[in-house]
N, C-alpha and C positions, 0 to 999 in steps of 0.2 A: 383689018390686018384685027388679031384678038392682042386686049390689054390684057396686063397679070390678072385684074380683081374681076375678067366678065368669067362669069360657071362656065362649066365642064361639062357635056353629055356624050358619056362612050354610047351608042351605040350599036349594042351585039346582037349575032346571030348565028344559027345550027346551036352544036352542043358547047357546057363551057367544060373541058376534061381534060386528063394528062397534061401538056404543056400551057394551054392557055391559059390555064391555072396561074402560073407562074406568069407570067405575060401581061397579064388583066391586075395582079397583082404590084409588080414593078412598073404599069404605066400608071395609075391609081394614083405610087406614091410618088412620081416625077409631077405627077398634078394636084398631091398637098403638098411637098417641098416650095411648088409653086405660091403655097396661098391661098389657090383655087377653092370654089367651091364643085362637088361635082351630084351628078344625075347618073345611073346607071340604067337607058331604055333597055328595059328584056322582055321587049313585045314579038319578037322572032329566034330567041331562042327556045328550042325544045325539050334540055336536058341539063344537069346540071349534078357536076358525083359527089362526093361528099366531100372534097378538097374546097371545091367552087363556094357546097352551100355554108361552108367552113369559111371563105374569105367572105361572100356576100355578106349573111351575115353581122362580120367581125364591119364590117367596109357602113353597114346602118349602123351600128352601134358607134359609127362617127362621122353622125351627119349626113353619109352618102342616102340620096334619097336615090326612092325605086321606080319604072317610069313604066308601065304598061304594062305589067306584070299580070304572067296569068293563071289563072286558077289554079291549074297544073303544079307550076315552080311557084307560086302560094304558101301552095300547098309543104311543098319541098320543104320550103323556106322554114315553115313553121316545125314543120316533125324535126328537123333540123340530119343527119346524115348515119 
């Protein structure tokens, strides 16, 4: 059983676009509300739309770690929407 202070890793897959961006935002807010640290595992993500790029960059500014980010996604995040 997880305790409140255990870190959370979200393993994302596919394309982070459209309604999935809002769902990720909602889940992250719940985790932050619990006071837990967060890592996003992006190893199986193939594409981020502009809203997803903005969200992930904002999460990085709030100390969310990114794990296993492909060179393509890293470039998308570096360049921005």
